[in-house]
C-alpha positions in Angstrom: -0.2 -19.0 -32.0 -2.2 -18.9 -29.1 -4.4 -21.4 -29.9 -1.4 -23.6 -31.4 0.1 -22.9 -27.6 -2.9 -24.2 -25.7 -3.2 -27.4 -27.5 0.0 -28.0 -26.6 -0.1 -26.8 -23.0 -3.4 -29.1 -23.0 -1.8 -32.1 -24.8 1.6 -32.3 -23.6 2.3 -35.7 -22.8 0.3 -37.2 -25.2 1.9 -35.1 -28.3 5.6 -36.1 -26.9 4.2 -39.6 -26.7 2.6 -39.7 -30.0 5.9 -38.4 -31.4 8.0 -41.1 -29.5 5.9 -43.4 -31.2 6.3 -42.5 -34.4 10.2 -41.8 -34.4 10.2 -45.4 -32.5 8.4 -47.5 -35.6 10.7 -45.4 -38.2 13.7 -45.9 -37.0 13.8 -48.8 -34.7 10.9 -51.0 -34.9 7.1 -51.4 -36.7 4.8 -54.1 -37.3 3.4 -55.0 -41.0 0.8 -56.7 -41.4 0.6 -60.2 -44.3 -2.2 -60.0 -46.8 -0.8 -63.1 -48.7 0.2 -66.5 -48.2 3.6 -65.9 -49.8 5.2 -67.2 -46.9 3.6 -69.8 -45.8 3.9 -71.9 -44.2 6.2 -70.2 -42.0 3.7 -66.5 -41.9 0.2 -66.7 -43.0 -2.4 -64.3 -43.7 -3.5 -61.8 -41.4 -0.3 -61.9 -39.4 0.8 -58.8 -37.8 4.6 -59.0 -38.2 7.4 -57.1 -35.5 10.4 -56.1 -37.6 13.5 -55.1 -36.1 14.6 -51.6 -38.2 18.1 -51.5 -36.5 18.5 -55.0 -37.8 21.0 -53.5 -40.6 21.2 -50.1 -40.4 21.0 -46.8 -38.4 18.9 -44.3 -40.6 17.5 -41.3 -40.2 14.2 -41.5 -38.7 11.2 -41.1 -41.5 13.8 -41.0 -44.4 15.8 -44.3 -45.8 18.9 -42.6 -45.6 21.3 -45.1 -43.4 24.0 -43.6 -40.8 25.4 -46.5 -40.2 25.5 -50.2 -41.4 25.4 -52.4 -38.2 25.4 -55.6 -39.4 24.6 -57.7 -43.4 21.6 -60.0 -44.2 22.6 -63.9 -43.8 20.9 -66.7 -45.6 17.7 -67.8 -44.0 17.1 -64.2 -42.8 13.2 -62.9 -43.3 13.6 -59.6 -44.4 10.9 -56.9 -45.3 11.6 -54.6 -48.1 10.0 -51.7 -50.4 10.5 -53.4 -53.6 10.6 -50.8 -56.4 10.3 -54.0 -59.4 7.1 -54.9 -57.3 5.6 -52.0 -56.3 5.3 -53.0 -53.0 6.4 -53.9 -49.9 7.2 -57.2 -49.1 8.6 -60.4 -46.8 10.5 -62.9 -48.2 13.3 -65.1 -47.0 17.1 -64.4 -47.8 18.7 -67.1 -50.2 21.5 -65.8 -51.4 23.7 -63.2 -50.1 26.5 -61.7 -52.4 29.3 -63.3 -53.6 26.7 -66.7 -53.9 25.9 -69.1 -56.7 22.4 -69.9 -56.6 20.6 -72.4 -59.0 17.0 -73.8 -58.5 16.3 -77.7 -59.7 12.8 -79.5 -59.0 12.1 -76.8 -56.2 15.4 -78.1 -54.7 17.8 -75.4 -54.1 22.0 -75.5 -55.0 24.0 -72.6 -53.3 27.9 -72.3 -54.4 27.6 -76.1 -55.9 25.7 -77.8 -52.8 22.3 -79.1 -53.2 21.2 -78.2 -49.7 19.6 -81.0 -47.9 15.5 -81.7 -47.7 12.9 -83.5 -45.5 9.3 -84.6 -46.0 7.4 -83.2 -43.2 3.4 -83.8 -44.5 2.4 -84.9 -48.2 -0.5 -84.9 -50.2 -2.2 -84.8 -53.5 -1.6 -81.4 -54.4 0.7 -80.3 -52.0 4.3 -81.2 -49.7 5.5 -79.6 -47.0 9.7 -79.8 -46.5 11.8 -79.1 -44.0 14.5 -77.2 -46.0 18.4 -76.7 -44.1 19.6 -73.1 -45.1 22.6 -72.1 -43.7 22.2 -74.2 -40.4 18.6 -72.8 -40.2 15.8 -75.3 -40.6 12.4 -74.1 -41.9 9.5 -75.3 -43.5 8.4 -74.4 -47.3 5.3 -75.5 -49.4 5.9 -76.9 -52.7 2.6 -77.1 -55.0 2.7 -80.6 -57.1 0.4 -79.5 -59.6 2.9 -76.3 -60.6 5.8 -76.2 -62.7 6.7 -73.2 -64.3 8.6 -71.3 -61.8 10.4 -75.0 -60.3 13.9 -74.0 -61.5 16.2 -71.5 -62.7 19.6 -71.6 -63.9 22.8 -70.3 -61.9 23.0 -66.5 -60.5 25.9 -65.3 -59.2 24.9 -62.4 -56.3 26.4 -59.0 -57.0 27.5 -56.3 -54.4 25.2 -55.3 -52.0 21.9 -57.5 -53.8 20.2 -60.3 -52.6 18.2 -63.5 -53.9 15.0 -63.5 -52.0 12.2 -66.4 -51.8 9.2 -66.7 -50.6 8.5 -70.2 -48.4 5.6 -71.0 -50.2 7.7 -71.5 -53.0 5.1 -71.9 -56.0 3.2 -68.9 -55.2 5.1 -66.4 -54.5 6.5 -63.2 -56.8 9.6 -62.7 -55.5 13.7 -62.9 -57.0 12.5 -65.3 -59.9 10.1 -62.7 -60.7 11.5 -59.3 -60.0 14.9 -60.2 -59.6 17.6 -59.6 -57.1 16.4 -57.1 -53.9 18.9 -54.4 -53.7 20.1 -53.7 -50.2 19.0 -50.5 -50.1 15.3 -51.1 -50.4 15.8 -53.6 -47.0 13.6 -52.0 -44.2 14.4 -54.4 -41.8 14.5 -58.1 -40.1 11.0 -60.0 -39.3 11.5 -61.3 -36.2 8.3 -63.1 -34.8 4.2 -62.3 -35.2 2.8 -59.7 -32.5 -0.9 -61.0 -33.0 -2.8 -63.2 -36.1 -6.3 -62.5 -37.3 -8.1 -65.3 -38.8 -9.4 -63.7 -41.9 -11.3 -66.7 -42.6 -12.7 -67.0 -39.1 -14.3 -63.4 -38.6 -10.9 -61.9 -37.7 -10.7 -63.8 -34.5 -6.9 -63.8 -33.1 -4.9 -67.0 -33.7 -3.9 -67.8 -30.3 -1.2 -70.2 -30.9 0.6 -67.7 -33.4 0.8 -64.7 -30.6 4.6 -63.8 -30.0 5.5 -66.7 -32.5 9.1 -66.5 -33.2 10.0 -66.6 -37.0 12.4 -69.7 -38.0 
């Protein structure tokens, strides 16, 4: 006991700081590394993403117990969630919310009977970058012109407390098309911005243009 007290007395400020930081990361905000390109071009490999963990729920620190619902995810939100189906932590974009009927035809979304509008940003022989207008939120999506296995699905109506989420890299993303709808209880928070981005292909040198970049 004396040794523990001595450690506490000599390192009290540091221990308090670390404890508060752990509580902050558990219940308020955290950052996550993105290891794959499933959200390209919005998010790239090596991005460290700041996530607002109080965007949707007030939780007991170090647990997933919700004390109160603060708000509900909207179409266009980029969410971080612990997927039981994928057995992994994922980051995807909310496409459909409870009550919506969503279909995908040739990589074009139809929500509640209305096809979203698309504009072409860049185009080459293998990939096309489109500007997708989702719920008034215009963002970039990447389409692989040489793949067609997951470019369409039949209309699905989303149940209460469930969400349809997809990656912006539409033909290279394990999302609701593979793992099913995302239960609300799996949500960890809303991705807000890139803190820093390390270029894995260039000796992990930070990408200056992505520092503190707001996610849209």
